[in-house]
N, C-alpha and C positions, 0 to 999 in steps of 0.2 A: 504494500500500500504506500502511495506517495504521501509525504507530509509536506505541507506548505505553511510556513510560519511567516505572517506579515507583521511588520513592526511599524508603529507610528509614535509620534512624540514631537515635542518642540525642538528646534535646532539646538544641538550640543547637549541633548539629554542623555545620549549614549546609544542611539539607534545603530550607528555605524560600528561602534565598539562591540555591541551585542552581535551584530551580523558577522563581524570578524571572529568573534569567539566561536559562533556556530560554524562559520566557514572553516575554521581550524579543526573542527571535529567532523568534517565530512559533508556539511551542508553546502550546496551551491548557492552563491550569493547573487541576487539581482537587486541593484540599487536604482530606484526610480530616478533620482537626481543624475546618476551616471548615464542613464538612457537619454535623458534630456540633453546632457552635455554632448553625448555622441551625435545626437540629431543636430545640435547647433553647428557642429563641424561640417555637416554636409547640406544643410538647408540654407539656400540663398537668403531667405527671409531673416535669418539670424543676424546678418550683417548690421541691420539697423538697431540691434540691441546691444552691440559692442560688448559682448560677454556678460550681459545682464541676464542671468538664468531665470530670475523671477519674471522679468518682462517677457522673455521668450516663452517660458512655460505658460504664462497667462494667455499669450497669443495663440499658442497651439491648442490649448484647451477651448478657447473661444471658437477657433476655426474648425477643429476636428472633433470636439466633444470633450466633456470633463473627464472621461475615462480613457482618453487616448494613450496616456503614458502607461496605464495598466494594461491596455491592449498590447503595447510593445513588450511589456513584462511577460504577459501570457505567451507571446511568440517566443521570447527568450527561454522561458521555462520549458516549453515543448522541445525546443532545439537542444537544450541541455540534457534532457532525458534522465535527470537525477531523481533518486528516490526521496531525497531530502533537499528542500529548497527554503531559503529565507529571502523574503522580499522586504526591503526597507524603504521608508520614506513616503508611505501612503499619506495623502493629505485630504482626500475627499471620500465620501460615502460611495460615489460612483466608481472610484477606483477599486474599493473593496468589493463592491457588488460584481464588477467585471471579473475580478480574480475568483470570487466564490462561484460565479456562473460556470467557470471552467474546472474549479477545484473546490467542490462543496464542503469538504472537510477542513479547508484552510482556517487557521485560527489567527486572531489579531491580538498582539501584545503591545501595550503602551509602555514606553519607557519615560519616566519622569524624573526631574531633578529641580532643585530650587533655582530661581532666576540668577542669583549671584554666582552659583556654581557653574551654571551654563554659560554665563557671560565670561567667566575666567577661562573656561574650556575654549570658547570661541576666540578669545584673544590668543590663546596658546596655539591654536591650529593655523592661524594666519591666512585663511582662505581669502582670495581676492573677492571683493564685494561685501565682505562681512562688516557689520557695524563696528566702529572703533570706540564709540562712547557708550556708556550704559544707557543714556537717554535714547540714542538711536536704536540700540538693541531692544529696548522696551517698546519703541514704536513699531519695530519689525514684528515683535511678538503680538502686538495689538492687531496688526494686519492679519496675522495667522489666526488669532483668536476670533476675529470678526469674519474670517473666511474671504477676505478681499483678494482676489487674484490681481496681478499687476495690470491686467487690462480693465479692471474696474468691475468685473462680473462678481456678483455675490454668490458665495457658496455657504454651506452650513457651518464651516469653520472647523479648525483643528480640535477644539474642545469637544465637539460632537463626536469626532472620530475616537478621541481618547475615551469618552464615555461609553462608546460602543465596544471597546476592547473586551475580549474574553478574559484577559489577564492583565494585571498592572504590576510593573516593577518600579520601585522607588530607588533610583540610582544615586545614592548619596555616599556610598562607600567605595571600596576598592574594585578593581576589575575582577578580582577573585570573588567578591561578594555578588557582582553582577552575574558572573558565570553560575554561581550556586543558585541564585534566584531563577535563572533561565532553566537550568537542568531540573530544578524542583518542579517547574511547570511541565517540562517534557516527560519527566518520570511519572507524573500524575496521569499522563495520556498513554503511558505504556511504551514510551520511546526510550 
């Protein structure tokens, strides 16, 4: 039986770290943000966004539908053919529904951490386009919370996705603590 674990949460809550932990233990990893970045490299429309992934992401969802990135993820999952998959970066209910339409047993885990912890992680990772001040960081979170895509289209917001999660992990400890929490969930499922 194939297991598909979807991960959601605010930026720098530990989604990618959790995906890396699972990837190290045999899960194939599909990162929605990476799929968008890959598309930006080949889509001529991306030029007008000058590397702004949020802007491009909003545009493609507006043009192709809110679940378009999840559709790309489903294609990638099928190509991988792995028995264990982790999909990280889900932002909308439509994305979750698209994945569950193909993989009905998929489960959703939310990874959460306090704002100040996430901000410090964001500064440490140094990704282009990340907010550099706490005020800008909180403004970005508010957009996620309200569900405003860069193109101005309203969605249900990330808080709704977190509330829909089958499991919640509070990521305030070490990477080892995060791994233990994840495997406690997987063990409860018989994995």
